[in-house]
N, C-alpha and C positions, 0 to 999 in steps of 0.2 A: 087170853087174846092180846093183851100189851106185849106179851112176851113175843107172840107171833108176829106181830108186827115190826118188832124190833129186829126179830131175824130176817124178815123179808126186806126190811130197809137196808140191813147190812149186806144182803146178796146184792140187792140193786146198787149200793154203792161200790160194791167190789166189781161187780159186772160193768159198770160205768168207767171205772178205774183203768179194769183191763181192756175195756176197749178204745178209751180216749187217751188213757196214759201213753201208751206206744206212740200213738198218733202225733199227741204233744212232744213226745221225745224224739222223734224223727223229723219234725217240721221246725222251720225256723232256721235263725241264726246258727243257733247251738249245732243243729244236726248238719248244716252245710259245713260249718268248721270241722265237727267231727268227721264227715266224709271226705273233706280234703286230708285231714291226718292221716285218716286210715289209708287211702288210696296213695298218698305220699309214702309212708311205711312200705307199704306193699311192693310199690313200683319203683321205689328210689328216685322219685321224681317231684318236681314243682307242680302241684296241682291247683287250677283256678277254677272255680264254678261261680259263674258270674249270678246265677238264681239260686235260690233255696231248693232244695229236692221235693219232689212231691211223693206221697206214701200211697201205698195199694196193700192192704190186709188180706184181701181175698183173690186168688184162691190160697195166696201165701204172701207173706208179708215180705214188701221188697220197696225199695227207693229208687226213684227215676231221676236221674242228673241230666240235665239239658246242657248243651253247648260246653261240653268239658274240653278244657285244655290242659295238656299234660306236656312237660319238658324234663327230658333227663337231666340229671344233675351233672353228669360228665358231658353233655352236649351231645350226646349218640343219637338220640333221636327227639323229636316232637310228635305229639298225636293232638289232633282235634277230632271231636266225634260227636254226632248231632245228639246222640242219646246214650246213656250208660245206667243198665238196670244193676242193681245191688240187691241180693236176696239176702234177707236179714234171719237171723236165728230167734225163732218165735219165743222159745223157752228164756232166751237170755232178756227179752223184752219185757217179760213178766217181772224180770227182777230189776228193770231199770237200766238195761246194758244194751247198747247197741253194737252187735257184732254181726259181720259180713260172712256169709257162707258160699257164696258163687257170685260171678259176675257176668254180665252179657253187654258187649258193646256193638253198637249199630254204626254202620257207615263211618268207620274210622279213617282218617287220611293221616298215614304214617309218613313222616318225612325224616330221612337220616341226615345226620351233621356232615359239615364238610369233613371230607377226607376219610369218611367212616366205612366206604368199600373196601373190602379186603384185597387192596393192590399195594404194591410198592413193598418196601422193607419191614414196615411194621404191620404186616397182615395178619401173622400170629396174634397180636395182642389184641387186634381187632376180632379174631375169632373167639379168643378167650373172653373179650368183654361181651360178645355176642351170647355166649354161652351163660355168663353170668346173667344176662337179662333173661334169657328163657328159663333159667332156674328161679327167678322171681316170679315168672309166670305162671310156672307150674305150682306154686304155692296154694293156689284156689282153683277151682273148677270155673273154666272160662270159656265163653262162647264169643266168638268175632263172625260177625256176618257182614257182607258187601263192603270189603275193606280195600284201600289201595296204599300200595308202598312206592314212595317218591323217593327220588335221589336228593342230591343237596340243592340249596336255594337255587341254582342256576338251571335245575332240570325240572322242566313242565310235564314232560310225557311220564307216565307211570312206569315204574321198573316190574311191579307186579301188580296185577288188577284182580278185582273180584274174589279177594280173600275170603274164606268161609272156613274157619278152624273152629274145633271143640277140645278143648284141654281138659283131660280127665286125671283125677288123682285117685288112688286108692291106698292109703298109707304111703309108704315110700315108692311105691309104684307110681309111674305116669305115663300117659299116653297122649298121642295127637292125632286128630283125624279130621279129614276135609280135604279142602284143594284151593286152587287158585288158577289164574289166568296168565300165562307167560308168552306175551306178543299174541300169535293166534293158538297156541296151544292150552287146552285145558290139562291141568296137571292135578293129579290124585296124590295125596299123600297120606303115610301112616307111619308113626314113629312110636316106639314101646320102649320106656327104660325100666328096668328092673329096681333100679334106685335113682332117684331124681338127683341125688348129690353126686351123681357120677358126672354131671354138667360142670361141676366146679372142680374135679378132681379129689375129691374127698371120699368116693367110694367106687367100688368096681361094680359089676353086675352086668347082665346080658343087655344088648342093645340090638334093635331092629329098625330099618329104615327101608321104606320103598316109595319111590317116585314113580308115576306111571303116566306118560303123555303119547299122543300118537306117534310123536317122531322118536320118542326115546324113553328108556326106563333105566332105574338105578336101583339096585338092591343092597343092602348090608345086613348080615345077620352074624353076628359075633358077640363076643364077651370081651369087656375090659379087665385085662390081665390084674389089677389092683388099684388101689388108691394113688394118688400122686399123679394121676394124668398119663397112666401106662397107655400102650398101644392096645388098638382093638383087634383081636385075633378072631378070624373067622372066614366066611365067604363072602366073596363080592362079585357083582355082576353087573356091567353096563351093557347096553345094547342100543342102536340107534337103527332106525329104516333109512336115513338119508342124513349123513354126517354133513353135507354141504348146507342143507336147509337149517340142520340144528346151529351150525356155526354162524349162519346169516342172522338167525334169531338171538344168538348171543353177542351179536355186534364184530363177528369176524368174516370177513369176506374172502371166500375162497375162489380162486379163479378157475377151479377144475369145474368141467361139464360133464365129462364121462367118470372121473375117479371120485373117491371118497363118498361112494353110496352107503350101503348097508355096511354096518360094523358091529362087533361085539368083542368085549373083553371079560373074560371070568376067571375066577381062580381061587385059591386058598392062600391066605397070608396075613399081614399085618398092617393096620393102618395107625398113624399117629401124624400129629403137626408135623413131624419132619419127613416123613417117607411113608410111601405105599410099598410094599414088598410083595409080590406074588411068588411063591416058590412053586406053585403048580399052576402056571397060567395057560390059558388057552385064546389064542386072538383070531378072529375072523374079520378081513377086511376085503370087500369087493370080491368075494369069492375064493379068496386065498385062506388056508387055515394052518395056523402054526401053534406049536405047544413048546412049553420052556419054562424060563424064569425071566421076571420082569422087576424092576425096581424103578420107582421114581422118588428122588431124594430133594428134599427143600431145605436142608440144614444148612448149607453153604450159601454164600453170596449168590450163585447162580443156580439154577435148577438142574438135576444131574437125571439121566436116563441111563439105566444099564440093562442089559438082557443078553440073553441066550434062547435064541428060538429054532426049531427045525420044522419045515415046510417040505411035504411030499412035492407039491407043486407051486410054485411062485410066480405068478402072472404079474409083470410090471408095465404090460402094453398100454393100458389106461392112463398110467403117469406119463409115459413117453408120448401119448398124445395130447397132454396137456402142456407138454415142454415147450412149445412156441409162445403160447399165450403168457406163460411164466416167465419166459425169456424178455417179454416186452415190460415187465414191470419196472418201475422205479428203484426197486431194489437192486437191480443190477449197478447202477451208478453209486450206491450207497457205500461208504468205506466198510470194506471187509472186517476190519478190526472191530465195529460196531454189531456186525451182523454174526460174526462167529464168537463172540463172546456174550452171546444170550443166554446159552447154556452150555452144560457139558454133556458128552455122550460117549458110551460105550457099548456098541451093540453088535453081535455077533449072529449072522443068520447062515443057516445051511439049507440048501434046497436039492432034492432029487433032481427036479427039474426047473430049471430058471428060464422064463420066458420075456424077452422083451421085444416086442414087435415081432420081426422075422426072424429075430437071434434066439435060438435055442441052445442052453447051456445044460449039461447033466452033470450030477454029482459033483457040485460046488459048494463053495462057501463065500460070504460077504463079511467084511469086517468095517466097521464105520466108527473111528475114534475122534472124537473133539475134545481137546482139554486146553482150558486157558487161550483158547483162539487159535490153536495148532490143529489142523484138520488132516487126516489120512483116510483113505479109502484103499483095501486091498481085495482083489478078486483072485481068490486061491485058484490052483490048477484046476482047469476044468474040461471036460469032455466037449468039443466044439467041432462040427462037420467032420467026425471020424479022428480028428486029431485032439491036441492039448493046446490051451491058452490060458494066459494069467495077465493080471493088469495090476497096477498100484497108481495111487495119487496121492501127493502130498502139497498142502499149502501152509506155510509156517509164516510167522511175522518176521520181518526182516529189519533187525535193530537199526540199520544204517540209513534205509530209506523211509522207514516207518511205514511202509507199505507191507506186502506179501510177495514172497517168491515161492512159486510154484514147480513141482517137478513131477514127470508122468514117465511110466514105461510100460510098454505092452509087449509080450512075447507070444508067439505062434509057431506050432509045429505039426508038420503033416497033416495040413488040413486039405479036405476033400474042395476044390474049387467049385463044384457043381451043389454042395450043399451048403455053402455059404449064401448069407443074404447080401443081393446085389439090388442097385435102385432099379424100378420098374422101368425108367426112361433109357437105362443102357441098352445100347444097341449090340455091343460087342460082348455078350453074356457068354461065360464060360460054358463049355459042354463036356469038359473032363479036366484032368491033371491034378496034381498036389502042390502045395504052397506052404512055404515057411516064411516067417517074417520077424522082425523086431524094430522096435521103435521107443524112442525117448523124447520128451519133451520138455522145456523150460518156459517160464513165463513170470513177469513181474509187474506189480502196479499196486494201486490202492483199494481198487474195486474189481468187482467181478467182470465188468465191461473193459476194464484195463487188461484183464489177463486174456480175454478173448480176442482181443484185437490186437495184443503184443507179443503173441507166443511164436515160438521157432520149435518145429518137430524135425528130428533125423529120424529117416527109417530105411530099412533095407528089405526087401522083398525078394524072394527067390521061388520060382514056379518052374516045375519040371513037366514035359509032356502035357502042357497047355493047349487045350483045343478051344478057341473063341467062336461065337456065331457069327463072325464078320470075316472077309477076305483082306481087309484093310491093310495092316500092317505087312502081313506075309507076302500079299501080293504085290505090293508096292516095292518090297524087297526083292521079290523075283522079277519082275520086271526092269527093275534097275540093273540087278546083277546078270540077268540073261535076257537081253532085248528079244522080243518076239515071244516072250513066255505067253502061252493062251490063259484066257480069264480063268480065276479060281471057281472053285464050287462054291464059294460061298463060305467058306470056314478056313480059319488060320489055324495051324499046328506049329506050335514050337516045342523043341526039344528042350529049351533051356530059355527062361524070359528072366532075367535078374532087372532089379531097379534099385537105385540108391539115391535117396531123395533128400532135401530139405524143404520143409513146408512152412510158409508164412501165411498170414492171413490174405495177401492180395498175390503172391507168386509161388509157385514151386518150382525150386531149383533141382535139376536133373544133373546130378555129379556123375551118374553112368547108368546107362541103358545098353543091355546086352540082349540080343534078340536072335536065336538061333533056329532057323528052319532046317529041314533036311538038306539042303543045298548051299545056303548062304548064312552068313553071320554079320548082322548090323551091330556096331559100338557107337553110341551117340551121348552127347551131354549137351546143356543148353537150360533153357527155362520154359515154362509153360505159364500162361496168364490164367488165373482163376477166374476172374471175372468173365472172360470170354472163351476161356477153354482153349486158346489157339497155342499151337507148339511154335517153338522157336530153337530148334536143335540142330546142332553139327555134328557129322560122324563120318563113317566110312563104312562099305558094305563089301565084304570079302567072299569070295568062294569058298566052299568047304574044303577043297583041297590046299587052297592057300592057307587057311586057318589052321590046317593040322600042322602046317610047317611053323606055327606060331609067329606068323608076320616075319618069318625070318627068310633064308635063302632057298629059293626053289631049285631044282636040279640045274646045274651049271652056274649058280651063284648069284642070279638076279634076283634083287629085293621084291617082295609081293607088297605092294602099297594099296590093292583095292581100288574102289571107286569113293572118292569124297562126296558126300552128299548132304545136302540141307533138308531138314525135315520140318513140313510145314503142315497147315490143316489143323486136325483134331485127332484126339486119341482113336475115335471111332472111324474116321476118314482122313487117315496120315496122308500126307503127299510127299515122297522123296524125290528130290531133285537134283541132278549133279551140280557139285559146289565147283563152279568154274575158277573160283579165286585160287583152288590147289592147282591147276593145271598152269604151268609155266613152263618155257621152253620147247623144243621140239618134240613130238610124240616118241614114246619110248616103245621099242619092240622087245618083245619077250624071246628068250632063245628057242621056243618052239616054232614062233614064226620065221625066225631066220633059218631054222632046218627046213622050213618048208620051201625055200628059195623064193620067198616072196620079198 
């Protein structure tokens, strides 16, 4: 009997020790200090627990820490949490050791340190630091519920809200599942790492990332090529149903209303902190679909975009529609040296059909090159209105003025006048004929506004068999050259219509206007006001027979001087008046008149 009582007492003492021992171990000042040390070692942070933790043994042993405050040793972040639950290893408790196996954080407010956001020259190091912090977090299973991410001390509005994430670990494998709120967009997130040490560059392995939101999605699925922070090789896909809306939510305001809607970029390639290279890329933007190669480089002082893309049909009409709104932006008056040195660009685009409003080009290519502030644009020879056309533009820094010098050239050959896009309000629209032309322009200034208000363009336009839906100029020539000519049928026909112009922002200088109808020829020069559209030209009208003698001698040796005229009115409603200042002395009679006995 005594022996049985001794055994029962021993069992009772052991039971009490097993029940109350862990509670004594994990409560009080000792437990608080131990919890602070464990959390500090795990997170690499200064941990402050204002009160001793409470303990729960059922259904599983865990500590509950209230009003937890943590601060990164490097000042990268700080956290205040209402409650932190730490699950304990029951087997370790039996042997008097407090060991954490998992954590749950409720309502954390995470605030980033000053200058931590990945911008500026040190963004790579900030990303590496964030990867190291994430590596720490994946050391234990962790659940975060209803968290908030804030910017630096000056930012009160949350960057990310309603953070609910679950960190899981299986040996070296690690994953994150959950979601958060970005502006008004709920985002679902899933991350999978074959080896958590890949976050620090100590190992390679498969990596998968998925972000899904109503406006946009991002998917990465590949493999790190090895230890040491090698690139991620695999498949990448980004899609957005509304790029304008996405930009606004990320803090970028796009002036566009019709452009930058749905977009998608997908391909196979490599991703590193220095570059994203897609050797097989497919891009979709506002209904335009192109394929080729794209590379975004971040290794140099300026980001660099390079690529070669091919489109069956490239419609830029929506972006032209936005041009007036973009042109009113303050960036027009900003120094070009600052604007054009934001990035480098080498982009080459080919298109079976290139549409820009009413302008349609076929079988053409575009080249955009921007390097160290030197910008060039080339439109290769393209099919336009049944003929051929090409254009180029270059804006380069001027070391003398410290501004920019711009040059432009345009060439056109054998264009169908009817097929060309003309302003809707134009009255004298072409109804037939062919055209060739060439133009070159120069401009200089410190800003785009300077270039657009200080340019000079010289142009030569040659039209043959041109028929215009207006009787203006041809009828005026006919009436002046042959008084009593009946009213026109409402259409002007020119065997030849040539112009040599010099165009400035406020004035067009006509160096030479040559207009030939079937019976007369007008040559003139002068100026045209761009603000009013009024003509101020002076010239001469010759009969066809006189012109055939090249303004030389008619039969009998008399010089053919034609009728001096002043050209007034507008291009659509020109008015030809006799230039009386050219008539001096008594009237001259031609040999034909003298032969008639008059």
